[in-house]
SETIKOL-194946 format. One record per residue (C-alpha): residue number from 0; x, y, z. Coordinates in pm, whole numbers, m for minus. Layout:
! residues N
ZARO     n        X        Y        Z
ZARO   NUM        X        Y        Z
...
***
This chain:
! residues 100
ZARO     n        X        Y        Z
ZARO     0    m1500     m173     1585
ZARO     1    m1235     m442     1599
ZARO     2     m925     m375     1801
ZARO     3     m702     m186     1564
ZARO     4     m449      m84     1829
ZARO     5      m84      m57     1749
ZARO     6      136     m340     1867
ZARO     7      446     m223     1682
ZARO     8      611      114     1722
ZARO     9      549      339     1422
ZARO    10      245      148     1298
ZARO    11     m121      241     1335
ZARO    12     m436       34     1295
ZARO    13     m733      135     1085
ZARO    14    m1021        2      878
ZARO    15    m1093       43      509
ZARO    16    m1454       m3      396
ZARO    17    m1623      m38       57
ZARO    18    m1987     m118       m7
ZARO    19    m2191     m221     m306
ZARO    20    m2565     m289     m287
ZARO    21    m2501     m662     m272
ZARO    22    m2174     m670      m77
ZARO    23    m2009     m474      203
ZARO    24    m1644     m524      299
ZARO    25    m1443     m385      590
ZARO    26    m1073     m470      606
ZARO    27     m863     m408      918
ZARO    28     m499     m323      841
ZARO    29     m189     m181     1007
ZARO    30       11       83      823
ZARO    31      315      295      896
ZARO    32      259      638     1039
ZARO    33      267      892      757
ZARO    34       57      677      524
ZARO    35     m200      858      310
ZARO    36     m561      754      263
ZARO    37     m489      653      m98
ZARO    38     m194      438       11
ZARO    39     m403      272      283
ZARO    40     m679      199       29
ZARO    41     m422       32     m196
ZARO    42     m268     m164       93
ZARO    43     m612     m291      197
ZARO    44     m641     m488     m127
ZARO    45     m986     m344     m201
ZARO    46     m872     m161     m516
ZARO    47     m751     m491     m662
ZARO    48    m1057     m682     m539
ZARO    49    m1302     m432     m689
ZARO    50    m1165     m319    m1027
ZARO    51    m1454      m75    m1073
ZARO    52    m1286      151     m816
ZARO    53    m1071      397    m1009
ZARO    54     m771      503     m804
ZARO    55     m725      803    m1036
ZARO    56    m1070      933     m931
ZARO    57    m1070      792     m578
ZARO    58    m1349      942     m364
ZARO    59    m1287      870        3
ZARO    60    m1392      978      347
ZARO    61    m1309      912      710
ZARO    62    m1611      832      929
ZARO    63    m1845      984      668
ZARO    64    m1650     1306      612
ZARO    65    m1522     1353      255
ZARO    66    m1141     1380      246
ZARO    67     m864     1420       m9
ZARO    68     m677     1096      m90
ZARO    69     m345     1255       14
ZARO    70     m463     1320      374
ZARO    71     m263     1129      633
ZARO    72     m442      855      827
ZARO    73     m472      845     1206
ZARO    74     m495      561     1455
ZARO    75     m843      405     1449
ZARO    76     m966      579     1131
ZARO    77    m1232      409      920
ZARO    78    m1158      497      560
ZARO    79    m1462      471      336
ZARO    80    m1424      430      m39
ZARO    81    m1722      582     m218
ZARO    82    m1882      461     m541
ZARO    83    m1975      715     m807
ZARO    84    m2339      820     m810
ZARO    85    m2551      630    m1059
ZARO    86    m2791      923    m1101
ZARO    87    m2740     1291    m1034
ZARO    88    m2969     1368     m735
ZARO    89    m3066     1710     m871
ZARO    90    m3159     1566    m1209
ZARO    91    m3356     1281    m1048
ZARO    92    m3551     1534     m838
ZARO    93    m3615     1743    m1150
ZARO    94    m3745     1438    m1339
ZARO    95    m3979     1344    m1051
ZARO    96    m4114     1701    m1044
ZARO    97    m4184     1689    m1419
ZARO    98    m4385     1367    m1376
ZARO    99    m4613     1534    m1120
***
């Protein structure tokens, strides 16, 4: 991970990641302490860069653990913005079972 240490008092460094099958982006930013995950996602510029991300239905996690968008970020967090599932895994499994 890149050095996301704090050089200014009251600010913390973190990463925000978003991945599509053809493109993966990780942005390193510094935010004020007390910033939420949703605010950090907005500040990263990824919501503007990828309009398919709906901030009203924002699904996020920190290091692979699903979190609420209003959770406060910590120094060194890697916020991951998740895409909606294309297919319901249970339904896909059911369809494969019917084929066999």
